[in-house]
N, CA, C and O atoms as a Maestro MAE file, in Angstrom:
{
 s_m_m2io_version
 :::
 2.0.0
}

f_m_ct {
 s_m_title
 :::
 protein
 m_atom[260] {
  # First column is atom index #
  i_m_mmod_type
  r_m_x_coord
  r_m_y_coord
  r_m_z_coord
  i_m_residue_number
  s_m_chain_name
  s_m_pdb_residue_name
  s_m_pdb_atom_name
  i_m_atomic_number
  :::
  1 25 1.887 9.723 6.096 1 A "MET " " N  " 7
  2 3 2.776 8.836 5.366 1 A "MET " " CA " 6
  3 2 3.550 9.609 4.307 1 A "MET " " C  " 6
  4 15 4.717 9.319 4.043 1 A "MET " " O  " 8
  5 25 2.893 10.593 3.705 2 A "LEU " " N  " 7
  6 3 3.562 11.415 2.695 2 A "LEU " " CA " 6
  7 2 4.779 12.107 3.291 2 A "LEU " " C  " 6
  8 15 5.818 12.216 2.640 2 A "LEU " " O  " 8
  9 25 4.651 12.577 4.534 3 A "LYS " " N  " 7
  10 3 5.774 13.243 5.202 3 A "LYS " " CA " 6
  11 2 6.973 12.305 5.309 3 A "LYS " " C  " 6
  12 15 8.119 12.723 5.142 3 A "LYS " " O  " 8
  13 25 6.699 11.050 5.587 4 A "ILE " " N  " 7
  14 3 7.773 10.066 5.729 4 A "ILE " " CA " 6
  15 2 8.507 9.896 4.409 4 A "ILE " " C  " 6
  16 15 9.737 9.895 4.379 4 A "ILE " " O  " 8
  17 25 7.762 9.751 3.316 5 A "PHE " " N  " 7
  18 3 8.386 9.566 2.016 5 A "PHE " " CA " 6
  19 2 9.189 10.789 1.595 5 A "PHE " " C  " 6
  20 15 10.252 10.654 0.989 5 A "PHE " " O  " 8
  21 25 8.697 11.962 1.906 6 A "LEU " " N  " 7
  22 3 9.438 13.181 1.578 6 A "LEU " " CA " 6
  23 2 10.760 13.224 2.329 6 A "LEU " " C  " 6
  24 15 11.779 13.638 1.775 6 A "LEU " " O  " 8
  25 25 10.748 12.799 3.593 7 A "ARG " " N  " 7
  26 3 11.996 12.760 4.354 7 A "ARG " " CA " 6
  27 2 12.968 11.733 3.790 7 A "ARG " " C  " 6
  28 15 14.175 11.974 3.770 7 A "ARG " " O  " 8
  29 25 12.463 10.594 3.333 8 A "VAL " " N  " 7
  30 3 13.335 9.553 2.764 8 A "VAL " " CA " 6
  31 2 14.062 10.087 1.550 8 A "VAL " " C  " 6
  32 15 15.275 9.922 1.424 8 A "VAL " " O  " 8
  33 25 13.329 10.726 0.656 9 A "PHE " " N  " 7
  34 3 13.936 11.195 -0.579 9 A "PHE " " CA " 6
  35 2 14.792 12.442 -0.386 9 A "PHE " " C  " 6
  36 15 15.666 12.718 -1.208 9 A "PHE " " O  " 8
  37 25 14.562 13.190 0.670 10 A "SER " " N  " 7
  38 3 15.388 14.356 0.914 10 A "SER " " CA " 6
  39 2 16.697 13.982 1.603 10 A "SER " " C  " 6
  40 15 17.671 14.731 1.524 10 A "SER " " O  " 8
  41 25 16.732 12.842 2.271 11 A "SER " " N  " 7
  42 3 17.921 12.420 2.997 11 A "SER " " CA " 6
  43 2 17.987 10.897 3.083 11 A "SER " " C  " 6
  44 15 17.719 10.335 4.145 11 A "SER " " O  " 8
  45 25 18.334 10.224 1.999 12 A "PRO " " N  " 7
  46 3 18.340 8.752 1.984 12 A "PRO " " CA " 6
  47 2 19.268 8.112 3.011 12 A "PRO " " C  " 6
  48 15 18.997 7.004 3.474 12 A "PRO " " O  " 8
  49 25 20.357 8.787 3.376 13 A "GLU " " N  " 7
  50 3 21.294 8.195 4.337 13 A "GLU " " CA " 6
  51 2 20.702 8.075 5.733 13 A "GLU " " C  " 6
  52 15 21.247 7.360 6.574 13 A "GLU " " O  " 8
  53 25 19.604 8.760 5.989 14 A "LYS " " N  " 7
  54 3 18.948 8.681 7.293 14 A "LYS " " CA " 6
  55 2 17.781 7.693 7.289 14 A "LYS " " C  " 6
  56 15 17.001 7.656 8.240 14 A "LYS " " O  " 8
  57 25 17.657 6.914 6.253 15 A "PHE " " N  " 7
  58 3 16.501 6.034 6.078 15 A "PHE " " CA " 6
  59 2 16.268 5.089 7.256 15 A "PHE " " C  " 6
  60 15 15.130 4.933 7.698 15 A "PHE " " O  " 8
  61 25 17.318 4.461 7.771 16 A "LEU " " N  " 7
  62 3 17.136 3.441 8.811 16 A "LEU " " CA " 6
  63 2 16.599 4.006 10.115 16 A "LEU " " C  " 6
  64 15 15.864 3.313 10.818 16 A "LEU " " O  " 8
  65 25 16.937 5.230 10.459 17 A "GLY " " N  " 7
  66 3 16.464 5.817 11.698 17 A "GLY " " CA " 6
  67 2 15.251 6.700 11.516 17 A "GLY " " C  " 6
  68 15 14.920 7.494 12.397 17 A "GLY " " O  " 8
  69 25 14.596 6.573 10.402 18 A "LEU " " N  " 7
  70 3 13.552 7.498 9.997 18 A "LEU " " CA " 6
  71 2 12.231 7.329 10.729 18 A "LEU " " C  " 6
  72 15 11.577 8.320 11.054 18 A "LEU " " O  " 8
  73 25 11.836 6.121 10.989 19 A "PHE " " N  " 7
  74 3 10.498 5.855 11.482 19 A "PHE " " CA " 6
  75 2 10.457 5.821 13.004 19 A "PHE " " C  " 6
  76 15 10.915 4.858 13.619 19 A "PHE " " O  " 8
  77 25 9.920 6.852 13.601 20 A "SER " " N  " 7
  78 3 9.800 6.917 15.052 20 A "SER " " CA " 6
  79 2 8.489 6.276 15.487 20 A "SER " " C  " 6
  80 15 7.633 5.962 14.660 20 A "SER " " O  " 8
  81 25 8.345 6.089 16.775 21 A "ALA " " N  " 7
  82 3 7.094 5.539 17.307 21 A "ALA " " CA " 6
  83 2 5.932 6.468 16.960 21 A "ALA " " C  " 6
  84 15 4.820 6.005 16.704 21 A "ALA " " O  " 8
  85 25 6.183 7.762 16.951 22 A "ASN " " N  " 7
  86 3 5.150 8.735 16.603 22 A "ASN " " CA " 6
  87 2 4.709 8.558 15.142 22 A "ASN " " C  " 6
  88 15 3.519 8.629 14.835 22 A "ASN " " O  " 8
  89 25 5.679 8.327 14.244 23 A "ASP " " N  " 7
  90 3 5.350 8.103 12.830 23 A "ASP " " CA " 6
  91 2 4.493 6.851 12.668 23 A "ASP " " C  " 6
  92 15 3.542 6.838 11.887 23 A "ASP " " O  " 8
  93 25 4.834 5.809 13.405 24 A "ILE " " N  " 7
  94 3 4.078 4.561 13.323 24 A "ILE " " CA " 6
  95 2 2.651 4.781 13.822 24 A "ILE " " C  " 6
  96 15 1.694 4.316 13.202 24 A "ILE " " O  " 8
  97 25 2.510 5.496 14.949 25 A "GLN " " N  " 7
  98 3 1.184 5.767 15.492 25 A "GLN " " CA " 6
  99 2 0.359 6.595 14.508 25 A "GLN " " C  " 6
  100 15 -0.834 6.340 14.338 25 A "GLN " " O  " 8
  101 25 0.980 7.587 13.856 26 A "GLU " " N  " 7
  102 3 0.278 8.397 12.859 26 A "GLU " " CA " 6
  103 2 -0.192 7.536 11.694 26 A "GLU " " C  " 6
  104 15 -1.302 7.709 11.191 26 A "GLU " " O  " 8
  105 25 0.656 6.613 11.273 27 A "THR " " N  " 7
  106 3 0.306 5.722 10.168 27 A "THR " " CA " 6
  107 2 -0.908 4.879 10.527 27 A "THR " " C  " 6
  108 15 -1.804 4.695 9.704 27 A "THR " " O  " 8
  109 25 -0.940 4.368 11.749 28 A "ILE " " N  " 7
  110 3 -2.079 3.568 12.209 28 A "ILE " " CA " 6
  111 2 -3.338 4.421 12.251 28 A "ILE " " C  " 6
  112 15 -4.395 4.007 11.775 28 A "ILE " " O  " 8
  113 25 -3.220 5.609 12.822 29 A "GLU " " N  " 7
  114 3 -4.375 6.498 12.946 29 A "GLU " " CA " 6
  115 2 -4.907 6.957 11.590 29 A "GLU " " C  " 6
  116 15 -6.112 7.153 11.431 29 A "GLU " " O  " 8
  117 25 -4.016 7.129 10.614 30 A "GLU " " N  " 7
  118 3 -4.431 7.547 9.278 30 A "GLU " " CA " 6
  119 2 -5.091 6.409 8.514 30 A "GLU " " C  " 6
  120 15 -5.674 6.622 7.451 30 A "GLU " " O  " 8
  121 25 -4.997 5.201 9.058 31 A "GLY " " N  " 7
  122 3 -5.635 4.055 8.422 31 A "GLY " " CA " 6
  123 2 -4.839 3.462 7.284 31 A "GLY " " C  " 6
  124 15 -5.391 2.744 6.451 31 A "GLY " " O  " 8
  125 25 -3.548 3.751 7.232 32 A "GLU " " N  " 7
  126 3 -2.707 3.175 6.181 32 A "GLU " " CA " 6
  127 2 -2.724 1.654 6.290 32 A "GLU " " C  " 6
  128 15 -2.837 1.102 7.385 32 A "GLU " " O  " 8
  129 25 -2.613 0.998 5.173 33 A "ARG " " N  " 7
  130 3 -2.673 -0.461 5.124 33 A "ARG " " CA " 6
  131 2 -1.364 -1.109 5.595 33 A "ARG " " C  " 6
  132 15 -1.378 -2.174 6.211 33 A "ARG " " O  " 8
  133 25 -0.249 -0.463 5.301 34 A "ILE " " N  " 7
  134 3 1.071 -0.996 5.633 34 A "ILE " " CA " 6
  135 2 1.756 -0.090 6.648 34 A "ILE " " C  " 6
  136 15 1.709 1.134 6.527 34 A "ILE " " O  " 8
  137 25 2.390 -0.691 7.644 35 A "ILE " " N  " 7
  138 3 3.162 0.031 8.654 35 A "ILE " " CA " 6
  139 2 4.624 -0.354 8.474 35 A "ILE " " C  " 6
  140 15 4.944 -1.533 8.324 35 A "ILE " " O  " 8
  141 25 5.514 0.640 8.488 36 A "ILE " " N  " 7
  142 3 6.948 0.374 8.423 36 A "ILE " " CA " 6
  143 2 7.556 0.902 9.713 36 A "ILE " " C  " 6
  144 15 7.427 2.087 10.022 36 A "ILE " " O  " 8
  145 25 8.221 0.027 10.471 37 A "ASP " " N  " 7
  146 3 8.770 0.461 11.758 37 A "ASP " " CA " 6
  147 2 10.158 1.056 11.598 37 A "ASP " " C  " 6
  148 15 10.671 1.177 10.485 37 A "ASP " " O  " 8
  149 25 10.768 1.432 12.735 38 A "GLU " " N  " 7
  150 3 12.071 2.102 12.711 38 A "GLU " " CA " 6
  151 2 13.192 1.226 12.198 38 A "GLU " " C  " 6
  152 15 14.260 1.735 11.857 38 A "GLU " " O  " 8
  153 25 12.978 -0.091 12.132 39 A "ASN " " N  " 7
  154 3 13.975 -1.018 11.599 39 A "ASN " " CA " 6
  155 2 13.750 -1.334 10.126 39 A "ASN " " C  " 6
  156 15 14.490 -2.119 9.533 39 A "ASN " " O  " 8
  157 25 12.727 -0.719 9.538 40 A "GLY " " N  " 7
  158 3 12.416 -0.958 8.135 40 A "GLY " " CA " 6
  159 2 11.563 -2.187 7.908 40 A "GLY " " C  " 6
  160 15 11.403 -2.627 6.770 40 A "GLY " " O  " 8
  161 25 11.015 -2.748 8.969 41 A "ILE " " N  " 7
  162 3 10.180 -3.941 8.862 41 A "ILE " " CA " 6
  163 2 8.749 -3.527 8.538 41 A "ILE " " C  " 6
  164 15 8.155 -2.704 9.235 41 A "ILE " " O  " 8
  165 25 8.209 -4.103 7.482 42 A "ALA " " N  " 7
  166 3 6.843 -3.790 7.050 42 A "ALA " " CA " 6
  167 2 5.871 -4.810 7.622 42 A "ALA " " C  " 6
  168 15 6.155 -6.006 7.673 42 A "ALA " " O  " 8
  169 25 4.713 -4.306 8.052 43 A "SER " " N  " 7
  170 3 3.651 -5.184 8.527 43 A "SER " " CA " 6
  171 2 2.312 -4.553 8.180 43 A "SER " " C  " 6
  172 15 2.233 -3.368 7.856 43 A "SER " " O  " 8
  173 25 1.268 -5.358 8.251 44 A "VAL " " N  " 7
  174 3 -0.059 -4.823 7.961 44 A "VAL " " CA " 6
  175 2 -0.608 -4.127 9.186 44 A "VAL " " C  " 6
  176 15 -0.238 -4.448 10.315 44 A "VAL " " O  " 8
  177 25 -1.490 -3.174 8.959 45 A "ASN " " N  " 7
  178 3 -2.125 -2.423 10.036 45 A "ASN " " CA " 6
  179 2 -3.412 -3.146 10.423 45 A "ASN " " C  " 6
  180 15 -4.372 -3.127 9.652 45 A "ASN " " O  " 8
  181 25 -3.461 -3.779 11.588 46 A "PRO " " N  " 7
  182 3 -4.666 -4.524 11.976 46 A "PRO " " CA " 6
  183 2 -5.884 -3.629 12.201 46 A "PRO " " C  " 6
  184 15 -7.006 -4.130 12.267 46 A "PRO " " O  " 8
  185 25 -5.686 -2.324 12.319 47 A "ALA " " N  " 7
  186 3 -6.806 -1.403 12.496 47 A "ALA " " CA " 6
  187 2 -7.424 -0.979 11.164 47 A "ALA " " C  " 6
  188 15 -8.479 -0.346 11.143 47 A "ALA " " O  " 8
  189 25 -6.775 -1.325 10.061 48 A "ASN " " N  " 7
  190 3 -7.266 -0.955 8.737 48 A "ASN " " CA " 6
  191 2 -8.438 -1.861 8.357 48 A "ASN " " C  " 6
  192 15 -8.342 -3.084 8.453 48 A "ASN " " O  " 8
  193 25 -9.534 -1.255 7.928 49 A "GLU " " N  " 7
  194 3 -10.748 -2.013 7.611 49 A "GLU " " CA " 6
  195 2 -10.528 -3.003 6.463 49 A "GLU " " C  " 6
  196 15 -11.041 -4.121 6.504 49 A "GLU " " O  " 8
  197 25 -9.778 -2.603 5.451 50 A "GLN " " N  " 7
  198 3 -9.512 -3.505 4.321 50 A "GLN " " CA " 6
  199 2 -8.696 -4.717 4.773 50 A "GLN " " C  " 6
  200 15 -8.929 -5.834 4.311 50 A "GLN " " O  " 8
  201 25 -7.747 -4.494 5.667 51 A "VAL " " N  " 7
  202 3 -6.939 -5.599 6.196 51 A "VAL " " CA " 6
  203 2 -7.838 -6.574 6.956 51 A "VAL " " C  " 6
  204 15 -7.708 -7.789 6.805 51 A "VAL " " O  " 8
  205 25 -8.740 -6.046 7.765 52 A "GLN " " N  " 7
  206 3 -9.664 -6.896 8.516 52 A "GLN " " CA " 6
  207 2 -10.554 -7.707 7.584 52 A "GLN " " C  " 6
  208 15 -10.786 -8.893 7.821 52 A "GLN " " O  " 8
  209 25 -11.053 -7.074 6.525 53 A "GLN " " N  " 7
  210 3 -11.902 -7.777 5.557 53 A "GLN " " CA " 6
  211 2 -11.111 -8.865 4.830 53 A "GLN " " C  " 6
  212 15 -11.610 -9.973 4.633 53 A "GLN " " O  " 8
  213 25 -9.883 -8.547 4.434 54 A "ASP " " N  " 7
  214 3 -9.039 -9.544 3.765 54 A "ASP " " CA " 6
  215 2 -8.770 -10.727 4.683 54 A "ASP " " C  " 6
  216 15 -8.842 -11.882 4.263 54 A "ASP " " O  " 8
  217 25 -8.458 -10.428 5.944 55 A "PHE " " N  " 7
  218 3 -8.182 -11.495 6.910 55 A "PHE " " CA " 6
  219 2 -9.391 -12.406 7.071 55 A "PHE " " C  " 6
  220 15 -9.265 -13.630 7.042 55 A "PHE " " O  " 8
  221 25 -10.560 -11.804 7.240 56 A "THR " " N  " 7
  222 3 -11.796 -12.580 7.398 56 A "THR " " CA " 6
  223 2 -12.050 -13.448 6.171 56 A "THR " " C  " 6
  224 15 -12.414 -14.618 6.292 56 A "THR " " O  " 8
  225 25 -11.855 -12.868 4.997 57 A "ARG " " N  " 7
  226 3 -12.056 -13.616 3.754 57 A "ARG " " CA " 6
  227 2 -11.100 -14.811 3.662 57 A "ARG " " C  " 6
  228 15 -11.506 -15.901 3.259 57 A "ARG " " O  " 8
  229 25 -9.837 -14.607 4.033 58 A "HIS " " N  " 7
  230 3 -8.859 -15.701 3.967 58 A "HIS " " CA " 6
  231 2 -9.162 -16.798 4.989 58 A "HIS " " C  " 6
  232 15 -9.008 -17.984 4.699 58 A "HIS " " O  " 8
  233 25 -9.593 -16.394 6.184 59 A "VAL " " N  " 7
  234 3 -9.950 -17.393 7.203 59 A "VAL " " CA " 6
  235 2 -11.140 -18.221 6.739 59 A "VAL " " C  " 6
  236 15 -11.146 -19.441 6.897 59 A "VAL " " O  " 8
  237 25 -12.150 -17.562 6.166 60 A "LYS " " N  " 7
  238 3 -13.311 -18.312 5.656 60 A "LYS " " CA " 6
  239 2 -12.906 -19.260 4.543 60 A "LYS " " C  " 6
  240 15 -13.374 -20.397 4.487 60 A "LYS " " O  " 8
  241 25 -12.037 -18.795 3.657 61 A "LYS " " N  " 7
  242 3 -11.596 -19.641 2.544 61 A "LYS " " CA " 6
  243 2 -10.845 -20.863 3.071 61 A "LYS " " C  " 6
  244 15 -11.041 -21.971 2.573 61 A "LYS " " O  " 8
  245 25 -9.997 -20.671 4.064 62 A "MET " " N  " 7
  246 3 -9.229 -21.802 4.606 62 A "MET " " CA " 6
  247 2 -10.116 -22.754 5.397 62 A "MET " " C  " 6
  248 15 -9.828 -23.950 5.449 62 A "MET " " O  " 8
  249 25 -11.181 -22.262 6.012 63 A "SER " " N  " 7
  250 3 -12.043 -23.136 6.793 63 A "SER " " CA " 6
  251 2 -12.859 -24.063 5.899 63 A "SER " " C  " 6
  252 15 -13.377 -25.081 6.358 63 A "SER " " O  " 8
  253 25 -12.970 -23.705 4.622 64 A "VAL " " N  " 7
  254 3 -13.690 -24.530 3.659 64 A "VAL " " CA " 6
  255 2 -12.815 -25.700 3.199 64 A "VAL " " C  " 6
  256 15 -13.323 -26.757 2.825 64 A "VAL " " O  " 8
  257 25 -11.514 -25.502 3.232 65 A "LEU " " N  " 7
  258 3 -10.595 -26.538 2.738 65 A "LEU " " CA " 6
  259 2 -10.565 -27.742 3.583 65 A "LEU " " C  " 6
  260 15 -9.837 -28.688 3.284 65 A "LEU " " O  " 8
  :::
 }
 m_bond[259] {
  # First column is bond index #
  i_m_from
  i_m_to
  i_m_order
  :::
  1 1 2 1
  2 2 3 1
  3 3 4 2
  4 3 5 1
  5 5 6 1
  6 6 7 1
  7 7 8 2
  8 7 9 1
  9 9 10 1
  10 10 11 1
  11 11 12 2
  12 11 13 1
  13 13 14 1
  14 14 15 1
  15 15 16 2
  16 15 17 1
  17 17 18 1
  18 18 19 1
  19 19 20 2
  20 19 21 1
  21 21 22 1
  22 22 23 1
  23 23 24 2
  24 23 25 1
  25 25 26 1
  26 26 27 1
  27 27 28 2
  28 27 29 1
  29 29 30 1
  30 30 31 1
  31 31 32 2
  32 31 33 1
  33 33 34 1
  34 34 35 1
  35 35 36 2
  36 35 37 1
  37 37 38 1
  38 38 39 1
  39 39 40 2
  40 39 41 1
  41 41 42 1
  42 42 43 1
  43 43 44 2
  44 43 45 1
  45 45 46 1
  46 46 47 1
  47 47 48 2
  48 47 49 1
  49 49 50 1
  50 50 51 1
  51 51 52 2
  52 51 53 1
  53 53 54 1
  54 54 55 1
  55 55 56 2
  56 55 57 1
  57 57 58 1
  58 58 59 1
  59 59 60 2
  60 59 61 1
  61 61 62 1
  62 62 63 1
  63 63 64 2
  64 63 65 1
  65 65 66 1
  66 66 67 1
  67 67 68 2
  68 67 69 1
  69 69 70 1
  70 70 71 1
  71 71 72 2
  72 71 73 1
  73 73 74 1
  74 74 75 1
  75 75 76 2
  76 75 77 1
  77 77 78 1
  78 78 79 1
  79 79 80 2
  80 79 81 1
  81 81 82 1
  82 82 83 1
  83 83 84 2
  84 83 85 1
  85 85 86 1
  86 86 87 1
  87 87 88 2
  88 87 89 1
  89 89 90 1
  90 90 91 1
  91 91 92 2
  92 91 93 1
  93 93 94 1
  94 94 95 1
  95 95 96 2
  96 95 97 1
  97 97 98 1
  98 98 99 1
  99 99 100 2
  100 99 101 1
  101 101 102 1
  102 102 103 1
  103 103 104 2
  104 103 105 1
  105 105 106 1
  106 106 107 1
  107 107 108 2
  108 107 109 1
  109 109 110 1
  110 110 111 1
  111 111 112 2
  112 111 113 1
  113 113 114 1
  114 114 115 1
  115 115 116 2
  116 115 117 1
  117 117 118 1
  118 118 119 1
  119 119 120 2
  120 119 121 1
  121 121 122 1
  122 122 123 1
  123 123 124 2
  124 123 125 1
  125 125 126 1
  126 126 127 1
  127 127 128 2
  128 127 129 1
  129 129 130 1
  130 130 131 1
  131 131 132 2
  132 131 133 1
  133 133 134 1
  134 134 135 1
  135 135 136 2
  136 135 137 1
  137 137 138 1
  138 138 139 1
  139 139 140 2
  140 139 141 1
  141 141 142 1
  142 142 143 1
  143 143 144 2
  144 143 145 1
  145 145 146 1
  146 146 147 1
  147 147 148 2
  148 147 149 1
  149 149 150 1
  150 150 151 1
  151 151 152 2
  152 151 153 1
  153 153 154 1
  154 154 155 1
  155 155 156 2
  156 155 157 1
  157 157 158 1
  158 158 159 1
  159 159 160 2
  160 159 161 1
  161 161 162 1
  162 162 163 1
  163 163 164 2
  164 163 165 1
  165 165 166 1
  166 166 167 1
  167 167 168 2
  168 167 169 1
  169 169 170 1
  170 170 171 1
  171 171 172 2
  172 171 173 1
  173 173 174 1
  174 174 175 1
  175 175 176 2
  176 175 177 1
  177 177 178 1
  178 178 179 1
  179 179 180 2
  180 179 181 1
  181 181 182 1
  182 182 183 1
  183 183 184 2
  184 183 185 1
  185 185 186 1
  186 186 187 1
  187 187 188 2
  188 187 189 1
  189 189 190 1
  190 190 191 1
  191 191 192 2
  192 191 193 1
  193 193 194 1
  194 194 195 1
  195 195 196 2
  196 195 197 1
  197 197 198 1
  198 198 199 1
  199 199 200 2
  200 199 201 1
  201 201 202 1
  202 202 203 1
  203 203 204 2
  204 203 205 1
  205 205 206 1
  206 206 207 1
  207 207 208 2
  208 207 209 1
  209 209 210 1
  210 210 211 1
  211 211 212 2
  212 211 213 1
  213 213 214 1
  214 214 215 1
  215 215 216 2
  216 215 217 1
  217 217 218 1
  218 218 219 1
  219 219 220 2
  220 219 221 1
  221 221 222 1
  222 222 223 1
  223 223 224 2
  224 223 225 1
  225 225 226 1
  226 226 227 1
  227 227 228 2
  228 227 229 1
  229 229 230 1
  230 230 231 1
  231 231 232 2
  232 231 233 1
  233 233 234 1
  234 234 235 1
  235 235 236 2
  236 235 237 1
  237 237 238 1
  238 238 239 1
  239 239 240 2
  240 239 241 1
  241 241 242 1
  242 242 243 1
  243 243 244 2
  244 243 245 1
  245 245 246 1
  246 246 247 1
  247 247 248 2
  248 247 249 1
  249 249 250 1
  250 250 251 1
  251 251 252 2
  252 251 253 1
  253 253 254 1
  254 254 255 1
  255 255 256 2
  256 255 257 1
  257 257 258 1
  258 258 259 1
  259 259 260 2
  :::
 }
}
């Protein structure tokens, strides 16, 4: 992920085409919590343990309501 940010700041005009499928896969494998795709769309990483714990906690909380 650090590599991605370094590329953004070194060449901001290339920001939109910055995130390749390989970058996204690396982000998932590194366990990052947030994934940003080639269109700049942010989403959570379902493989991240903290994301899974948060999801479980929210589902349990809603099932009580």
